[in-house]
Backbone as ProteinMPNN parsed JSONL, in Angstrom:
{"seq_chain_A": "MKRFLMAAALCLSVLASASTLRAQLIPPVKAKALDDSEVMLPKPGGQQFLILVVGFSHKSGENCTPWDKRIAADYGSDSHITYYQLPILAGAPSLVRPMILHGMRKDVPASLHPHFVPVYDHEEDWKKLVNFSGADDAYILLASPDGHLLWQTHGTVSDAAYEELRSNVSRLATANPKP", "coords_chain_A": {"N_chain_A": [[0.775, -1.332, -0.186], [1.79, 1.408, 0.59], [4.007, 1.438, -1.389], [2.35, 2.058, -3.215], [1.158, 4.417, -2.698], [3.517, 5.826, -2.509], [3.841, 5.789, -5.108], [1.717, 7.105, -6.839], [2.244, 9.609, -5.473], [3.734, 10.481, -6.477], [3.263, 10.127, -9.575], [1.4, 12.236, -9.425], [2.987, 14.66, -8.475], [4.767, 14.885, -10.836], [2.69, 15.292, -12.777], [2.013, 17.966, -12.078], [4.074, 19.666, -11.911], [4.786, 19.569, -14.741], [2.414, 20.994, -15.319], [2.671, 23.211, -14.53], [4.714, 24.123, -15.703], [3.315, 24.161, -18.532], [1.828, 26.108, -17.836], [3.245, 28.173, -17.849], [4.034, 31.157, -19.99], [5.821, 32.168, -22.902], [7.476, 35.806, -22.893], [6.444, 38.255, -24.252], [7.691, 39.021, -27.774], [8.6, 41.199, -29.83], [10.607, 42.715, -32.258], [13.536, 43.13, -34.14], [15.828, 41.017, -36.116], [18.857, 40.359, -36.251], [19.317, 40.603, -39.251], [17.668, 42.359, -39.91], [14.863, 41.692, -39.914], [11.595, 41.657, -39.306], [10.459, 40.117, -35.745], [8.228, 37.993, -34.476], [7.501, 37.043, -30.962], [5.345, 35.389, -28.556], [4.467, 33.451, -31.826], [1.246, 33.985, -33.362], [-1.115, 31.595, -34.477], [0.928, 30.286, -35.296], [2.519, 27.419, -36.567], [4.568, 26.195, -35.739], [7.192, 24.942, -33.127], [8.674, 26.376, -30.878], [12.617, 27.006, -30.456], [14.085, 28.394, -28.109], [17.126, 30.208, -27.35], [18.141, 31.688, -24.597], [20.328, 34.347, -23.408], [21.566, 36.281, -20.961], [24.078, 38.173, -20.609], [27.233, 39.455, -21.878], [29.443, 37.5, -21.614], [27.553, 35.275, -21.495], [27.248, 34.802, -24.033], [29.454, 32.727, -24.882], [28.596, 30.384, -23.454], [25.79, 29.638, -25.102], [26.268, 30.441, -27.641], [27.663, 27.571, -28.365], [25.39, 25.668, -28.236], [23.368, 27.038, -29.602], [24.689, 26.819, -32.778], [24.74, 23.694, -32.908], [21.701, 23.241, -32.523], [20.932, 24.572, -34.672], [22.256, 23.514, -36.485], [20.801, 21.047, -36.657], [17.955, 21.82, -36.907], [17.769, 23.826, -38.968], [16.683, 23.317, -40.685], [14.198, 22.264, -40.222], [10.809, 22.018, -40.456], [9.328, 21.605, -38.595], [9.979, 23.293, -36.713], [11.152, 26.872, -35.184], [13.566, 28.89, -34.049], [15.69, 30.63, -31.588], [18.127, 32.816, -30.698], [18.113, 34.813, -28.143], [19.469, 37.427, -27.176], [19.706, 39.141, -24.269], [19.024, 42.299, -24.343], [18.462, 44.65, -21.997], [19.451, 45.355, -20.072], [21.19, 47.15, -20.489], [22.7, 50.441, -21.439], [21.092, 52.582, -23.862], [22.908, 54.235, -25.013], [24.869, 52.659, -25.615], [23.91, 50.633, -27.209], [23.631, 50.519, -29.625], [26.909, 49.805, -30.944], [26.752, 47.752, -29.474], [25.534, 46.201, -31.275], [26.771, 46.2, -33.175], [28.747, 44.641, -33.172], [27.73, 42.343, -32.53], [26.368, 41.332, -35.096], [28.865, 41.617, -36.437], [30.444, 39.431, -35.305], [28.354, 37.143, -35.844], [27.789, 34.534, -37.597], [26.514, 35.721, -40.873], [24.414, 33.963, -41.901], [23.401, 33.169, -39.64], [22.099, 35.328, -38.902], [19.319, 35.744, -39.284], [17.762, 34.279, -37.074], [18.304, 35.388, -34.332], [18.365, 37.79, -32.333], [18.113, 40.222, -30.554], [16.977, 41.499, -27.752], [14.876, 43.98, -25.785], [13.455, 45.053, -23.861], [11.067, 43.458, -21.186], [12.85, 42.112, -19.019], [12.425, 41.166, -16.355], [10.72, 39.402, -16.534], [11.86, 37.61, -18.299], [13.744, 36.768, -16.705], [12.221, 35.668, -14.606], [11.154, 33.392, -15.859], [12.82, 31.373, -16.923], [13.825, 31.01, -14.301], [16.201, 32.386, -13.39], [19.597, 32.235, -12.745], [21.936, 32.648, -13.115], [23.94, 34.713, -14.521], [26.107, 34.826, -16.66], [24.972, 32.373, -17.878], [23.021, 30.048, -20.08], [20.139, 29.786, -21.019], [18.054, 27.447, -22.249], [15.139, 27.166, -24.025], [11.812, 25.276, -24.869], [8.567, 25.936, -26.42], [5.519, 25.869, -27.249], [4.234, 26.628, -30.222], [2.175, 28.61, -29.675], [3.798, 30.008, -27.452], [3.443, 28.836, -24.659], [5.23, 27.589, -22.457], [7.111, 23.956, -22.683], [9.25, 22.849, -22.039], [12.55, 23.445, -20.446], [16.183, 24.241, -19.842], [19.184, 24.478, -18.295], [22.272, 26.431, -18.74], [25.866, 25.047, -19.588], [26.152, 23.884, -22.627], [25.507, 20.11, -22.88], [26.417, 16.77, -23.79], [24.3, 15.275, -23.03], [22.027, 16.857, -22.026], [21.482, 18.022, -24.569], [20.606, 15.684, -25.828], [17.897, 15.95, -24.475], [16.499, 17.615, -24.891], [16.369, 17.042, -27.723], [14.888, 14.843, -27.941], [12.537, 15.8, -26.804], [11.978, 17.665, -28.385], [11.397, 15.873, -30.841], [9.336, 14.213, -30.062], [7.084, 16.14, -29.498], [7.155, 16.568, -32.371], [6.386, 14.17, -34.115], [3.874, 13.631, -32.029], [2.413, 16.378, -33.4], [1.921, 15.964, -36.296], [1.431, 17.908, -38.636], [3.45, 20.727, -39.213]], "CA_chain_A": [[0.369, 0.001, 0.129], [2.849, 2.094, 1.142], [4.218, 1.851, -2.661], [1.176, 2.635, -4.201], [0.889, 5.526, -2.173], [4.592, 6.52, -3.178], [3.904, 6.088, -6.853], [0.85, 7.926, -6.544], [2.227, 10.659, -5.194], [5.507, 10.861, -7.648], [2.635, 10.884, -10.847], [0.52, 14.217, -8.895], [4.042, 15.496, -8.639], [5.149, 14.975, -12.535], [1.988, 16.243, -13.511], [1.982, 19.252, -11.277], [5.339, 20.19, -12.59], [4.122, 19.576, -16.216], [0.988, 21.742, -16.208], [3.119, 24.455, -14.26], [5.324, 24.859, -17.51], [2.705, 24.459, -19.233], [0.842, 27.428, -17.833], [4.001, 29.849, -18.075], [4.149, 31.869, -21.098], [6.801, 32.987, -22.662], [7.35, 37.415, -22.489], [6.211, 39.056, -25.73], [9.172, 39.568, -28.161], [8.605, 42.22, -30.991], [11.946, 42.929, -32.34], [14.21, 43.082, -34.999], [16.298, 39.788, -35.952], [20.308, 40.939, -36.97], [19.363, 40.954, -40.487], [16.46, 43.546, -39.663], [13.719, 40.956, -40.304], [10.982, 41.353, -38.048], [10.41, 39.076, -35.661], [7.207, 38.255, -33.48], [7.062, 35.899, -30.49], [4.562, 34.265, -29.686], [3.546, 33.736, -33.428], [-0.525, 33.726, -33.182], [-1.787, 30.852, -35.307], [1.887, 29.835, -36.005], [2.302, 26.269, -36.262], [6.31, 25.685, -35.605], [7.182, 24.971, -31.916], [9.648, 27.395, -30.464], [13.646, 26.42, -29.241], [14.77, 29.767, -27.527], [18.405, 29.937, -26.671], [18.216, 33.327, -23.921], [21.074, 34.947, -22.485], [21.666, 37.751, -20.366], [25.383, 38.894, -20.557], [28.463, 39.363, -23.218], [29.67, 36.401, -21.777], [26.352, 34.38, -21.798], [26.859, 34.34, -25.648], [29.972, 31.976, -25.099], [27.842, 29.347, -23.703], [24.721, 30.578, -25.562], [26.556, 30.04, -29.16], [27.457, 26.018, -28.681], [23.905, 25.66, -27.949], [23.135, 27.754, -31.589], [25.39, 25.969, -33.802], [23.616, 22.232, -32.674], [20.368, 23.49, -32.841], [20.852, 25.665, -36.504], [22.52, 22.449, -37.411], [19.666, 20.102, -36.52], [16.909, 22.352, -36.889], [17.83, 25.08, -39.454], [15.731, 23.599, -42.095], [12.862, 21.032, -39.986], [9.32, 22.901, -40.681], [8.241, 21.681, -37.345], [11.072, 24.091, -35.61], [11.88, 27.506, -35.662], [14.875, 29.03, -33.182], [16.244, 32.304, -31.591], [19.352, 33.404, -30.028], [17.671, 36.009, -27.665], [20.153, 38.288, -26.226], [18.365, 40.081, -23.588], [19.559, 43.429, -23.397], [17.281, 45.685, -21.511], [19.783, 46.725, -18.888], [22.359, 47.711, -21.276], [22.773, 51.558, -21.744], [20.574, 52.771, -24.971], [24.093, 54.601, -26.163], [25.907, 51.559, -25.888], [23.096, 49.751, -28.112], [24.516, 50.253, -31.718], [27.645, 49.042, -30.658], [26.16, 45.691, -29.466], [24.679, 45.501, -32.663], [27.613, 45.937, -34.651], [29.885, 43.492, -32.684], [27.094, 41.038, -33.044], [26.471, 41.334, -36.533], [30.17, 41.134, -37.35], [30.709, 38.205, -34.672], [27.25, 36.108, -35.957], [27.559, 34.258, -38.958], [25.384, 36.08, -41.547], [23.469, 32.779, -41.681], [22.621, 33.165, -38.127], [21.106, 36.578, -38.267], [17.706, 36.012, -39.605], [17.605, 33.391, -36.127], [19.414, 36.577, -33.631], [17.078, 38.608, -32.056], [18.577, 40.951, -29.718], [15.338, 41.881, -26.652], [15.124, 45.349, -25.474], [12.732, 44.954, -22.979], [10.628, 42.472, -20.412], [14.316, 41.391, -18.183], [12.8, 40.541, -15.427], [9.774, 38.389, -17.14], [12.337, 36.475, -18.87], [14.188, 35.763, -15.989], [11.528, 34.614, -13.968], [10.181, 32.639, -16.788], [14.23, 30.704, -16.989], [14.301, 30.951, -13.126], [17.272, 32.827, -13.523], [20.6, 31.97, -11.151], [23.305, 33.287, -13.117], [23.64, 35.826, -16.117], [26.979, 33.956, -18.041], [24.444, 31.004, -18.397], [22.659, 30.021, -21.386], [18.943, 29.508, -20.477], [17.228, 27.297, -23.159], [13.392, 26.972, -23.838], [10.919, 24.764, -26.112], [7.375, 26.424, -26.583], [4.255, 25.786, -28.28], [3.653, 28.226, -31.033], [1.391, 30.162, -29.161], [4.412, 30.449, -26.501], [3.927, 27.957, -23.695], [7.084, 26.517, -22.378], [6.974, 22.955, -22.718], [10.629, 22.146, -21.284], [13.951, 24.098, -20.374], [17.513, 23.548, -18.806], [20.059, 25.538, -18.537], [23.706, 26.191, -18.15], [26.338, 25.046, -20.955], [25.349, 22.495, -23.655], [26.211, 19.09, -22.951], [25.264, 15.802, -24.771], [22.944, 14.657, -22.264], [20.87, 18.22, -21.957], [20.913, 18.518, -25.696], [19.841, 14.863, -25.88], [17.091, 15.88, -23.983], [16.04, 18.346, -26.068], [16.26, 15.978, -28.646], [13.807, 13.927, -27.349], [11.326, 16.322, -26.05], [11.281, 17.586, -30.041], [11.17, 14.618, -31.617], [8.053, 13.662, -29.257], [6.483, 17.085, -30.154], [6.798, 16.435, -33.834], [5.495, 12.959, -33.987], [2.67, 13.973, -31.597], [1.715, 16.961, -33.625], [2.757, 15.745, -37.836], [1.365, 18.986, -39.185], [3.515, 22.509, -39.371]], "C_chain_A": [[0.463, 1.092, -0.02], [3.479, 2.501, -0.512], [3.362, 2.512, -3.499], [1.013, 4.305, -4.118], [2.004, 6.485, -3.135], [4.439, 6.63, -4.456], [2.534, 7.243, -7.403], [0.721, 9.18, -6.404], [3.481, 11.016, -6.026], [4.627, 11.57, -8.774], [1.978, 12.317, -10.626], [1.623, 15.087, -9.343], [4.902, 16.048, -10.037], [4.474, 15.643, -12.895], [1.882, 17.667, -13.115], [3.119, 20.067, -11.962], [5.178, 20.828, -14.253], [2.805, 20.868, -16.64], [1.335, 23.164, -15.157], [3.674, 24.944, -15.597], [4.373, 25.345, -18.04], [1.427, 26.082, -19.6], [1.783, 28.707, -17.939], [3.813, 29.669, -19.548], [5.393, 32.601, -21.289], [6.698, 34.634, -22.852], [7.262, 37.8, -23.997], [7.254, 39.584, -26.271], [8.069, 40.334, -29.618], [9.559, 42.862, -31.712], [12.673, 42.791, -33.809], [15.367, 42.008, -35.278], [17.912, 40.867, -36.389], [20.188, 41.188, -38.584], [17.863, 41.431, -41.141], [14.89, 42.841, -40.301], [12.578, 41.253, -39.19], [10.614, 40.119, -37.13], [9.202, 38.482, -34.347], [7.102, 37.065, -32.703], [5.75, 35.953, -29.349], [4.23, 34.407, -31.067], [2.298, 33.327, -33.121], [-0.455, 32.82, -34.503], [-0.609, 30.413, -35.979], [1.862, 28.144, -35.639], [3.728, 25.4, -35.988], [6.229, 26.058, -34.328], [8.734, 25.802, -31.854], [10.483, 27.601, -29.507], [13.808, 28.155, -29.194], [16.429, 29.48, -27.122], [18.464, 31.627, -26.132], [19.64, 33.343, -23.056], [21.412, 36.671, -22.064], [22.639, 38.984, -19.924], [26.105, 38.459, -22.023], [28.677, 37.947, -22.767], [29.092, 35.173, -22.134], [26.749, 33.795, -23.05], [28.033, 33.175, -25.515], [29.133, 30.481, -24.79], [26.343, 29.205, -24.69], [25.212, 29.298, -27.167], [26.961, 28.341, -29.634], [25.649, 25.497, -28.734], [23.446, 25.976, -29.579], [23.17, 26.893, -32.559], [24.937, 24.539, -33.697], [22.481, 22.04, -33.143], [20.32, 24.131, -34.521], [21.177, 24.115, -37.465], [21.126, 21.125, -37.754], [18.273, 20.733, -36.692], [16.404, 23.28, -37.914], [16.426, 24.469, -40.407], [14.575, 22.887, -41.97], [11.615, 22.903, -39.777], [8.73, 22.801, -39.689], [8.346, 23.102, -36.17], [11.279, 25.357, -36.443], [12.854, 28.03, -34.361], [14.826, 30.621, -33.29], [16.821, 31.705, -30.894], [18.052, 34.931, -29.332], [18.634, 36.627, -26.866], [19.075, 39.439, -25.527], [19.132, 41.386, -23.217], [19.213, 44.586, -22.808], [18.191, 46.672, -20.457], [21.19, 47.276, -19.753], [21.902, 49.45, -21.854], [22.215, 51.715, -23.513], [21.417, 53.772, -25.842], [24.84, 53.796, -26.49], [25.517, 50.489, -26.691], [23.843, 49.505, -29.627], [25.481, 49.502, -31.538], [27.893, 47.744, -30.168], [26.121, 45.452, -30.694], [25.552, 45.305, -33.35], [28.333, 44.985, -34.517], [29.121, 42.26, -33.072], [27.119, 41.088, -34.676], [27.912, 41.478, -37.271], [30.618, 39.887, -36.242], [29.639, 36.957, -35.422], [27.674, 35.846, -37.298], [26.576, 35.432, -40.095], [24.616, 35.255, -41.78], [22.469, 32.74, -40.773], [21.519, 34.16, -37.993], [19.897, 36.5, -38.591], [17.19, 34.954, -37.841], [18.22, 34.246, -34.347], [19.088, 37.31, -33.099], [17.49, 39.334, -30.674], [16.595, 41.408, -28.984], [15.522, 42.899, -25.953], [14.125, 45.234, -24.008], [12.178, 43.349, -22.095], [11.902, 41.666, -19.286], [13.362, 40.514, -17.431], [11.715, 39.218, -15.316], [10.438, 37.087, -17.703], [13.207, 35.843, -17.615], [13.953, 34.939, -14.772], [11.008, 33.332, -14.699], [11.842, 31.131, -16.544], [14.42, 30.19, -15.765], [15.64, 31.021, -12.767], [18.593, 32.588, -12.426], [22.141, 32.404, -11.743], [23.252, 34.163, -14.778], [24.881, 35.307, -17.035], [25.831, 32.886, -18.398], [23.851, 31.124, -19.563], [21.406, 29.026, -20.718], [18.517, 28.502, -22.196], [15.692, 26.757, -23.232], [12.97, 26.416, -25.092], [9.898, 24.949, -25.529], [6.777, 25.771, -27.697], [4.605, 26.422, -29.182], [3.044, 29.049, -30.263], [2.207, 30.32, -27.867], [4.027, 29.586, -25.004], [4.738, 27.101, -23.577], [6.29, 25.617, -21.823], [8.372, 22.318, -21.912], [11.896, 23.377, -21.557], [14.803, 23.238, -19.789], [18.162, 25.072, -19.032], [21.522, 25.343, -18.067], [24.663, 25.828, -20.099], [25.907, 23.889, -22.11], [26.566, 20.887, -23.238], [25.49, 18.034, -23.744], [24.074, 15.616, -24.217], [22.117, 15.918, -22.491], [20.231, 18.29, -23.514], [20.462, 17.371, -26.348], [18.319, 14.987, -25.95], [16.223, 16.925, -24.698], [15.725, 17.76, -27.573], [15.129, 15.3, -28.947], [12.548, 14.335, -27.128], [10.679, 17.086, -27.791], [10.768, 16.66, -30.638], [9.431, 14.067, -31.23], [7.12, 14.34, -29.495], [6.284, 16.626, -31.44], [6.016, 15.41, -34.098], [4.205, 13.333, -33.355], [1.686, 15.581, -32.576], [2.929, 17.019, -35.929], [2.472, 17.349, -38.584], [2.454, 20.299, -38.974], [3.078, 23.357, -39.584]], "O_chain_A": [[-0.345, 1.846, -0.562], [3.454, 3.676, -0.879], [3.634, 3.373, -4.336], [0.83, 5.14, -5.003], [1.777, 7.349, -3.983], [4.919, 7.62, -5.007], [2.646, 8.047, -8.328], [-0.196, 9.9, -6.799], [4.009, 12.123, -5.93], [4.732, 12.75, -9.109], [2.009, 13.271, -11.403], [1.531, 15.964, -10.202], [5.456, 17.126, -10.25], [4.888, 16.684, -13.406], [1.642, 18.501, -13.989], [2.87, 21.132, -12.528], [5.348, 21.939, -14.754], [2.449, 21.386, -17.698], [0.486, 24.038, -14.987], [3.262, 25.836, -16.339], [4.219, 26.557, -18.191], [0.796, 26.656, -20.488], [1.409, 29.872, -18.065], [3.563, 28.652, -20.195], [5.973, 33.335, -20.489], [5.505, 34.895, -23.011], [8.172, 37.537, -24.783], [7.882, 40.465, -25.682], [7.038, 39.886, -30.12], [9.172, 44.025, -31.83], [12.002, 42.147, -34.616], [16.153, 42.15, -34.342], [17.815, 42.028, -36.786], [20.98, 41.966, -39.118], [17.225, 41.149, -42.155], [14.051, 43.433, -40.98], [12.922, 40.96, -38.045], [10.453, 39.056, -37.728], [9.58, 38.682, -33.192], [6.724, 36.04, -33.269], [5.11, 36.985, -29.554], [3.724, 35.454, -31.47], [2.204, 32.231, -32.567], [0.164, 33.215, -35.491], [-0.754, 30.105, -37.162], [1.304, 27.683, -34.644], [3.845, 24.175, -36.042], [5.58, 27.045, -33.98], [9.645, 25.755, -32.68], [10.227, 28.01, -28.374], [13.653, 28.933, -30.135], [16.746, 28.424, -26.574], [18.721, 32.583, -26.865], [19.952, 32.502, -22.214], [21.457, 37.744, -22.666], [22.438, 40.051, -19.344], [25.804, 37.63, -22.881], [28.135, 37.091, -23.467], [29.614, 34.256, -22.767], [26.677, 32.586, -23.265], [27.611, 32.258, -26.219], [29.023, 29.605, -25.647], [26.081, 28.003, -24.747], [24.85, 28.187, -27.554], [26.736, 27.859, -30.744], [25.119, 24.899, -29.67], [23.26, 25.158, -30.48], [22.242, 26.316, -33.125], [24.7, 24.148, -34.84], [22.099, 21.14, -33.891], [19.41, 23.881, -35.311], [20.696, 23.707, -38.523], [20.747, 20.58, -38.791], [17.36, 19.916, -36.576], [15.225, 23.618, -38.019], [15.419, 25.111, -40.703], [13.846, 22.676, -42.939], [11.652, 24.045, -39.317], [7.75, 23.509, -39.454], [7.587, 23.65, -35.37], [11.482, 25.397, -37.657], [12.743, 27.194, -33.465], [14.414, 31.446, -34.106], [16.598, 30.594, -30.413], [17.403, 35.732, -30.006], [18.598, 36.285, -25.684], [18.177, 40.174, -25.938], [19.718, 41.585, -22.153], [19.772, 45.608, -23.206], [18.048, 47.84, -20.095], [22.116, 47.835, -19.165], [20.92, 49.636, -22.573], [22.814, 51.074, -24.377], [21.064, 54.167, -26.954], [25.537, 53.917, -27.497], [26.271, 49.559, -26.977], [24.343, 48.616, -30.316], [25.266, 48.34, -31.886], [28.809, 46.937, -30.329], [26.685, 44.476, -31.189], [25.496, 44.408, -34.192], [28.692, 44.34, -35.503], [29.59, 41.335, -33.736], [28.148, 40.794, -35.284], [28.041, 41.453, -38.495], [31.531, 39.292, -36.813], [30.14, 35.84, -35.552], [27.908, 36.757, -38.093], [25.714, 35.944, -39.381], [23.566, 35.857, -42.001], [21.272, 32.463, -40.85], [20.47, 34.079, -37.356], [19.214, 37.385, -38.077], [15.995, 35.102, -37.584], [18.478, 33.543, -33.37], [19.881, 38.193, -33.428], [17.039, 38.807, -29.657], [15.509, 41.531, -29.552], [16.56, 42.811, -25.296], [14.782, 45.554, -23.017], [12.76, 42.286, -22.31], [11.612, 40.556, -18.837], [13.334, 39.307, -17.671], [11.726, 38.329, -14.465], [9.974, 35.947, -17.688], [13.361, 34.627, -17.505], [14.628, 34.121, -14.147], [10.505, 32.382, -14.1], [11.609, 30.06, -15.984], [15.025, 29.121, -15.678], [16.253, 30.186, -12.102], [18.382, 32.829, -11.237], [23.185, 32.48, -11.096], [22.563, 34.034, -15.79], [24.657, 35.365, -18.244], [25.947, 32.549, -19.577], [24.014, 32.163, -20.203], [21.544, 27.951, -20.136], [18.784, 29.088, -23.246], [15.246, 25.945, -22.421], [13.431, 26.766, -26.178], [9.744, 24.502, -24.392], [7.269, 25.287, -28.717], [5.651, 27.009, -28.904], [3.393, 30.227, -30.184], [1.517, 30.776, -26.956], [4.708, 30.08, -24.105], [5.006, 26.116, -24.266], [5.354, 25.759, -21.036], [8.298, 21.292, -21.235], [12.086, 24.012, -22.594], [14.624, 22.098, -19.361], [17.873, 26.141, -19.569], [21.944, 24.473, -17.304], [24.317, 26.161, -21.233], [25.05, 23.058, -21.81], [27.783, 20.716, -23.297], [24.377, 18.162, -24.254], [22.985, 15.755, -24.773], [21.38, 15.773, -23.465], [19.051, 18.501, -23.792], [19.896, 17.586, -27.42], [17.574, 14.531, -26.817], [15.058, 16.623, -24.959], [14.848, 18.163, -28.338], [14.542, 15.218, -30.026], [11.564, 13.598, -27.188], [9.535, 17.081, -28.245], [9.582, 16.687, -30.965], [8.591, 13.649, -32.027], [6.083, 13.736, -29.766], [5.142, 16.24, -31.689], [4.841, 15.679, -34.347], [3.279, 13.382, -34.164], [0.483, 15.764, -32.384], [3.869, 17.623, -36.446], [3.46, 17.893, -39.077], [1.845, 21.081, -38.245], [3.706, 24.413, -39.503]]}, "name": "protein", "num_of_chains": 1, "seq": "MKRFLMAAALCLSVLASASTLRAQLIPPVKAKALDDSEVMLPKPGGQQFLILVVGFSHKSGENCTPWDKRIAADYGSDSHITYYQLPILAGAPSLVRPMILHGMRKDVPASLHPHFVPVYDHEEDWKKLVNFSGADDAYILLASPDGHLLWQTHGTVSDAAYEELRSNVSRLATANPKP"}
């Protein structure tokens, strides 16, 4: 009987944490990517799941870039997924922002410019959503097309963490076959 109660409690705990994630929405983004294309997230009526790599400092770019490279290689042409790297620049002084953007355009390969979207607002909302623990971390989010958070992790890329992302994306693509 104790095992049954423990198993039931564990199931309820897992369901509660999954529903808590599902209840969280990504903050709205209306910004320009490095290629000057307009990006609006979440995408009303969108069909593609979102992978977002979020960073909060210049140094976090060192942790975000390896994630971004692997995601671009695996999902760059996947019709079920769209991905963005979101440097949160709300704390950067407005006088310095053009220099930061110039540096980003120079450092980020041109092929990734459409996926690189500097964000200038909602910093506290992003920090709350990702369970912010360090400015230099990379925060990886998987969200539904309407912006509901489905999965997240943070830190440097590892084979185990990346495989967990791939597994979740695969499960979603299988459950939702039409992009």
